[in-house]
C-alpha positions in Angstrom: 41.5 143.5 -214.6 38.1 143.5 -216.2 36.2 140.3 -216.5 32.8 140.6 -218.1 30.0 138.1 -217.5 31.9 135.9 -215.0 30.0 132.8 -214.0 31.3 130.0 -211.8 29.3 126.7 -211.6 30.2 124.4 -208.8 29.1 120.9 -207.8 30.2 119.5 -204.4 29.9 115.9 -203.3 30.5 114.5 -199.8 31.9 111.0 -199.8 30.2 109.5 -196.7 32.5 106.4 -196.6 35.7 108.3 -195.9 34.3 111.7 -194.9 35.9 113.6 -197.8 34.4 116.4 -199.9 35.1 116.8 -203.6 34.1 119.5 -206.1 33.9 120.2 -209.8 34.1 123.7 -211.3 33.3 125.3 -214.7 34.3 128.9 -215.2 32.7 131.1 -217.9 34.3 134.5 -218.6 33.4 136.9 -221.3 30.6 134.6 -222.4 32.9 131.6 -223.0 33.9 128.5 -221.2 37.4 129.3 -219.9 38.1 126.0 -218.2 36.9 123.3 -216.0 38.1 121.0 -213.2 36.2 117.7 -213.2 37.2 116.3 -209.8 39.2 117.9 -207.0 39.4 117.3 -203.2 38.4 120.3 -201.1 35.7 121.1 -198.6 33.8 124.3 -198.0 34.8 127.1 -200.3 37.9 125.4 -201.7 36.2 125.7 -205.1 37.2 129.4 -205.1 40.9 128.4 -205.3 40.1 126.1 -208.1 38.1 128.8 -210.0 41.0 131.3 -209.6 43.5 128.7 -210.9 41.3 128.1 -214.0 41.3 131.9 -214.6 45.1 132.0 -214.1 45.6 129.2 -216.6 43.6 131.1 -219.1 45.7 134.2 -218.4 42.7 136.1 -217.1 44.0 136.5 -213.5 47.5 137.5 -212.5 49.9 134.9 -211.1 52.4 136.6 -208.8 53.2 133.7 -206.4 53.5 136.2 -203.6 52.5 135.6 -200.0 51.1 138.1 -197.6 52.3 138.2 -194.0 49.4 136.1 -192.9 50.6 133.3 -195.2 47.7 133.5 -197.7 48.7 133.8 -201.4 48.3 137.4 -202.6 46.7 136.2 -205.8 44.0 134.3 -203.9 43.4 137.2 -201.4 42.9 139.6 -204.4 40.6 137.1 -206.0 38.4 136.8 -202.9 38.3 140.6 -202.8 37.3 140.7 -206.5 34.4 138.2 -205.8 33.2 140.3 -202.9 33.4 143.7 -204.7 31.7 142.4 -207.8 29.2 140.0 -206.3 26.3 141.7 -208.1 27.9 141.2 -211.5 29.1 137.6 -211.0 26.9 134.5 -211.2 28.0 131.8 -208.7 26.0 128.6 -208.5 27.0 126.0 -205.9 25.1 122.8 -205.7 25.6 119.8 -203.4 25.0 116.6 -205.2 24.3 113.1 -203.8 26.4 111.0 -206.2 30.0 111.3 -207.4 28.9 110.9 -211.0 26.8 114.1 -210.7 30.0 116.2 -210.3 
């Protein structure tokens, strides 16, 4: 699968009151906005799962629903490998914001 000009823009917000982390993601592929998620629970690198789902919904990443022996989804495992192998050709911006409205 060839994705040109892939860019993933992420904003993360930590909710101090309850200790939860949320993120928003915008995915650009082939110089177009492919999709966005405005508000989703998930700490750390959970945004990678969200980015993959956006690409799947745009039919730019395969959806096999297979699981590896370790339990991880094959689609997600392959996506992580794709990000690693193409790190020099992908723009990823992850910014922690102080306010929910900045997501």
